[in-house]
C-alpha positions, 0 to 999 in steps of 0.5 A: 207709321211706315209700311214697305213698299212691295218687292223692294227695301223701301218704306214710305210714311202712312197717312197716320205716320204723317198725321202723328209726326204733325201732332208731335211737331205741334204739340213740341212747338206750342206745349214743350218748348214755350215750357223748358225755356220757363223752367230753365235757370235764368229764363223765367221772367216770373215764377210760374207754377211749373218752374216752382215744381221743378225747383222743388223736385230739384230741391229734393234730388239734392237733398236725396243725394246728400243724404246718402253721401252721393254728392262731394 
């Protein structure tokens, strides 16, 4: 992803590095960011499957913590 320049302490981004950076930037902008907004409390306009899954996970974590007496 990066390579060292000969006889220096400098590095440069390789073609693969640029492609990976572009891929992850696009994946974040198109997939992760919109879906994160959907699962944050108070941001989802309608219950979508991902929101329901996060809510179920949150309930299970809270129940496990309560069962182990780890919550006040």
